N, C-alpha and C positions, 0 to 999 in steps of 0.2 A: 541841244547837242553833239554837238562838236564840240571846244574848248579854243578859246581866246589862242587868235595864231596852227591853227591847222590845216596846212592844204585844203580839210577836206573839203571845211567852206562854202573856198574860190566854188571847188570844180557843182555847190551844190547851189552856184549863186548862176554862175555860164546856166547852168543846163535849167533853171529858170525863166532863165534869159532864153535859153533856145526854147521852154516848150512853153511859155505861157502866150497870147492874142496878144497879149499888148501887159509888157514889165513894164511897168515902170518901182522905181522905190519902195511907193507903199508896198502892191501886191506881190514885189521878191518879198521884202519882210517877212509880206504876213503867212507868202504860203515854203519859206523853209522856214519858219524862226524865226529868225535873225532879227537883234533888236534893225531900227533903222539906218541908221548913225552906224553899224557895224555895213549894210547893207555896202553907204551911198562910201566909202572909206577904201570898201577891195572889187566896185566897180573904177573908184581914179586911181587904185593901184594897178588893175587889169587892163586899164583901155592905157598906162604912161609904157606898153611897148616890155615891162617885163621874163612877157612872155612870150620867147617867140614867134611874128610873122598873125597873133591873134592880138585881136583887129573890133574893137565892141566900139560906138554908136549912136548918137543921144541924140532924137529927135522927136522936139514936142514932148519930153517926160519919157516919152519910152525911148528902151535899149534895145540893141540889137547886132550880132557877132557879122559879122560882113564874115571874115577870111577863123577859120582855126586855132591855124598855122602851125606847129608839132601838135596842136596837140588831136585826140580820137575824135571824131565827134560823135560816135556809135558808142566809146567807152565812158563818155561824160551823161550822153542818155539815160546808158541804163544805167549806173553809180547814178545820174538824179532820177527815175525812179521805184528804185529801192531806198533811195534817203527815205521821198517821200512818204511813202509807206507807211515805213518808220513813223516819220515825223505827226503825222497824220492816223 
């Protein structure tokens, strides 16, 4: 859907982490239709403080957004809803 390097991939993954009940790598990959390795790499990137104030944690294979930092959660959620509707 989005080419490699497109920032929308990050927003899509963040939206999935926020929206899914148990956002594992497998579930995020399935929901976003992005390759497993891409989701894994992007989540690692997001966890490295590349977006100021964004905090992502992983507990028993499930990801969670602990703090949104400078991001607008409502904007990410809106983007995700529209993107997922176009994927499926």
